[in-house]
C-alpha positions in Angstrom: -24.9 -15.3 19.9 -23.7 -19.3 18.5 -20.3 -20.6 18.6 -17.5 -19.5 16.5 -16.6 -21.7 14.0 -13.6 -22.4 12.4 -12.9 -22.3 8.4 -12.3 -25.0 7.0 -9.9 -23.9 4.5 -6.7 -24.1 5.8 -5.1 -27.8 5.1 -0.7 -28.6 5.1 0.7 -28.3 2.2 4.1 -29.8 1.6 7.2 -27.9 0.5 10.4 -29.4 -1.1 12.6 -26.4 0.3 16.9 -26.9 0.1 18.3 -26.7 3.5 22.2 -25.9 2.5 24.3 -26.5 5.3 22.0 -27.0 8.1 21.7 -30.3 9.9 19.9 -29.5 12.7 16.8 -31.5 12.1 18.6 -34.2 10.7 19.8 -37.5 11.9 23.8 -37.6 11.6 25.2 -40.6 10.3 27.5 -42.8 12.3 31.2 -42.8 12.3 31.3 -46.1 10.2 29.9 -44.0 7.7 31.7 -43.2 4.6 31.6 -40.0 2.7 30.0 -41.9 0.0 27.3 -43.5 1.9 25.9 -39.3 3.7 23.1 -38.2 2.2 22.8 -35.5 -0.1 21.5 -32.8 2.2 20.7 -30.4 -0.2 18.2 -32.6 -1.8 16.5 -33.9 1.6 12.7 -32.7 1.5 11.2 -30.7 4.7 7.4 -30.8 5.1 5.5 -27.9 6.4 2.8 -27.0 7.5 1.3 -24.0 6.1 -2.7 -22.6 6.8 -3.8 -20.4 4.1 -6.5 -18.1 4.5 -10.0 -18.5 2.5 -10.8 -16.2 -0.2 -13.5 -14.8 1.9 -11.1 -13.8 4.6 -8.5 -12.2 2.7 -10.2 -8.8 1.9 -12.4 -6.5 3.1 -15.6 -6.5 1.3 -17.6 -3.3 0.6 -21.6 -3.3 -1.1 -22.3 -2.8 -4.4 -25.9 -3.6 -4.9 -27.8 -4.9 -2.3 -31.6 -7.6 -2.3 -34.5 -4.7 -1.7 -37.4 -6.0 0.2 -39.4 -6.3 -3.4 -36.7 -8.7 -4.9 -34.7 -6.0 -6.8 -31.0 -5.4 -6.8 -30.4 -1.6 -5.6 -27.3 0.0 -6.1 -25.3 0.8 -2.7 -25.7 3.9 -1.0 -21.8 5.9 -2.5 -22.0 8.7 0.5 -20.8 5.9 3.1 -19.5 2.5 2.3 -21.2 0.0 3.4 -18.8 -2.7 4.3 -17.7 -6.5 5.4 -14.8 -8.5 7.0 -14.7 -12.1 7.6 -12.1 -13.4 9.8 -11.7 -16.9 11.7 -15.5 -17.4 12.3 -16.9 -13.9 13.0 -18.2 -11.4 10.2 -17.8 -7.9 11.2 -18.3 -4.5 8.9 -20.7 -1.5 9.2 -24.2 -1.2 6.9 -23.2 2.2 5.6 -24.8 3.9 9.4 -24.2 1.4 12.2 -21.5 -1.1 12.8 -22.6 -4.8 13.0 -21.1 -8.4 13.4 -21.8 -11.7 14.1 -20.6 -15.4 13.5 -20.2 -17.1 10.5 -19.5 -21.0 9.5 -18.1 -22.1 6.1 -18.9 -25.3 4.8 -17.3 -25.9 1.0 -19.1 -22.9 -0.7 -22.1 -22.9 2.3 -22.1 -20.1 4.9 -24.4 -19.3 7.4 -24.6 -16.0 9.1 -25.8 -16.6 12.6 -28.1 -13.5 14.1 -26.0 -10.7 16.0 -25.9 -7.2 17.1 -25.0 -3.4 15.3 -25.0 -0.4 16.6 -28.2 1.7 17.2 -28.2 5.2 15.8 -30.8 6.1 13.1 -30.0 6.6 9.3 -30.7 9.3 7.3 -32.1 9.7 4.5 -34.4 7.1 3.8 -32.5 5.2 1.0 -29.3 4.6 3.4 -32.2 3.3 5.6 -33.9 1.0 4.0 -29.9 -0.3 2.4 -29.4 -1.0 6.2 -32.7 -2.6 7.2 -32.0 -4.2 3.5 -28.6 -5.5 4.3 -29.0 -6.9 8.1 -32.0 -9.0 7.1 -30.4 -10.7 4.1 -27.6 -11.7 6.3 -29.6 -14.4 7.7 -31.0 -15.5 4.6 -27.8 -16.2 2.9 -26.6 -20.4 2.6 -23.8 -20.0 0.1 -21.5 -17.9 -1.8 -19.9 -17.3 -5.3 -16.5 -15.9 -5.3 -16.2 -15.0 -9.3 -12.9 -13.0 -9.7 -13.2 -9.9 -7.6 -16.8 -10.1 -7.2 -18.1 -11.6 -3.7 -22.0 -12.7 -4.2 -24.4 -14.2 -1.1 -26.6 -15.9 -2.3 -30.3 -17.2 -0.5 -31.4 -21.5 -0.3 -32.9 -20.3 -3.5 -29.6 -19.4 -5.6 -30.5 -15.7 -5.2 -28.4 -13.1 -4.9 -29.0 -11.5 -1.3 -25.6 -9.3 -1.2 -22.9 -8.4 -4.2 -19.8 -7.2 -2.7 -16.2 -6.1 -4.3 -12.9 -5.4 -2.7 -12.5 -1.9 -1.2 -10.9 0.0 -2.3 -7.5 1.8 -0.7 -9.1 5.3 -1.1 -12.5 4.2 0.5 -11.5 6.1 3.3 -11.2 9.5 2.0 -14.5 11.5 2.1 -16.0 9.4 5.3 -16.9 10.4 8.6 -14.8 9.4 11.1 -15.1 9.3 14.8 -12.5 9.2 17.4 -12.5 6.0 20.0 -9.5 6.1 21.4 -6.3 8.0 21.6 -2.5 8.1 23.2 -2.4 11.3 25.6 0.9 11.2 25.8 0.4 9.9 29.8 0.2 6.3 29.7 -1.4 4.9 26.3 -4.5 4.9 24.8 -8.0 7.0 26.6 -11.5 6.9 25.3 -12.7 10.6 24.9 -14.6 12.6 27.8 -17.7 12.0 27.7 -20.3 14.5 26.2 -17.1 15.0 23.8 -16.9 14.2 19.8 -13.9 14.3 18.0 -14.4 14.0 14.5 -11.8 13.3 11.0 -12.9 13.5 7.8 -9.9 12.9 5.3 -10.9 14.7 1.6 -9.6 14.1 -1.9 -7.4 18.0 -2.0 -5.2 16.6 0.8 -7.5 18.0 3.8 -8.4 16.8 7.1 -11.2 18.4 8.8 -13.2 17.8 11.9 -13.7 18.7 15.2 -11.5 18.8 17.9 -13.8 17.9 20.8 -14.7 22.1 21.1 -13.2 24.0 18.1 -13.3 22.8 14.7 -10.0 22.6 12.7 -8.1 21.7 9.3 -4.9 20.7 8.3 -3.6 19.6 5.5 -2.3 16.2 4.6 -0.2 14.1 2.5 -0.7 10.1 1.9 0.9 7.3 -0.6 0.4 3.3 -0.3 0.0 3.1 3.8 1.9 6.2 4.8 0.5 9.7 5.9 1.7 12.7 6.9 -0.3 15.4 8.4 0.7 19.1 9.0 -0.1 21.5 11.9 -4.0 22.5 12.6 -5.1 25.1 12.3 -8.4 25.7 14.7 -10.8 28.2 15.5 -10.9 29.5 19.1 -13.4 28.6 21.4 -13.5 27.9 25.1 -14.9 25.0 26.5 -15.5 24.7 30.4 -17.6 21.5 30.3 -17.0 18.7 30.8 -13.9 19.4 32.3 -10.4 18.6 30.6 -11.7 19.6 27.1 -9.2 22.1 26.8 -6.2 19.7 27.4 -7.7 16.4 25.4 -8.0 18.9 22.5 -4.5 20.4 22.9 -3.2 16.9 22.8 -5.5 15.7 19.9 -4.1 18.1 17.4 -0.6 17.5 18.8 -1.0 14.2 18.2 -1.8 14.4 14.3 2.2 15.9 13.8 3.2 12.8 14.5 1.4 10.6 12.4 3.3 8.4 9.9 1.3 5.5 9.1 -2.5 4.7 9.1 -4.2 1.1 8.8 -7.6 0.6 7.4 -9.7 -2.7 8.8 -13.7 -2.7 8.0 -14.9 0.2 9.9 -11.8 1.2 12.1 -8.9 3.7 11.0 -6.0 3.5 13.0 -3.2 6.4 12.5 0.4 5.0 14.0 4.0 6.8 14.3 6.7 6.5 13.4 7.8 3.2 15.8 4.3 1.9 14.7 2.7 3.0 17.9 -1.1 3.4 18.0 -1.6 7.5 18.4 -5.5 7.6 17.2 -8.6 4.8 16.2 -11.4 6.3 15.0 -14.4 4.5 13.4 -17.4 4.8 11.0 -20.2 4.4 14.0 -19.9 4.9 17.5 -24.0 4.4 19.0 -25.2 1.7 21.8 -26.0 -1.8 20.6 -29.3 -3.6 19.1 -29.6 -7.2 17.9 -30.6 -8.3 14.4 -31.9 -10.0 12.2 -35.1 -10.1 13.1 -36.9 -7.4 12.6 -34.5 -5.3 10.8 -36.6 -2.9 9.5 -39.4 -1.9 12.6 -35.9 -1.4 14.6 -35.4 1.2 12.3 -38.9 2.5 12.1 -39.2 2.7 15.7 -36.2 5.0 16.5 -37.2 7.2 14.2 -40.9 7.1 15.6 -39.2 7.2 18.8 -40.9 4.2 20.2 -38.8 1.8 22.4 -37.7 -1.3 21.1 -36.2 -4.9 22.7 
């Protein structure tokens, strides 16, 4: 992968601030000066350097439409949002099925996205697989962008729209299947789940949380306002899982931490649950799988997955 390149958008801006009675950064007058010769401190300008984020880096973008292999614009798959986030020369996101990452460079309204990598999970139904193939291939064709209001259009060399995106809605985390990647077991910080166990969480619009705790299925009520989140005590099935060792302790730790949740954060395809002190309790992702490279040939690799044939 090519080296990362910082955004051009940062620039210094001179601001005029009222300095009040502070004189720590101003040369004091000599004792020979009379009071009328003293500078008026309230009118002295103070230069402050501020780095302004590029407009592309101020939002998590959600796919609205994409150009398919026939050159037609197709509405994005709605059941699992595809997202994209630009930060300091690195673009990450999800196709609605797999996570991806790459490097990008910006010069004016020119945008170039380098070949990158993505997770390697088979995508169903067919419409979602087609969206992923078009999205990963399309990223490599991007040469510029247009930002009109809240709509971001990624364009190819001919000025044709490849991908259309909009800022992700605050409610986009609902009705998404989240998979646990790390959790706080209360005995030394974040740990990853045991191999051969999968812990999931889905929050619905009715205020119900459900999923698998690694062995048993569970349900709990939740309330959410802005970035705050409260989860009630969970009820679960009563199956016992002896393998792998520690599964039941892991399940107990996970269900217990849910009642400590006070806030949440969304960053692209990652959901983080925090307690009142801001400590991370759990981290989830929308896709967990091995990595592959893209852009060429993304569609062929997806087809190879389905047929069971290997690819490199």
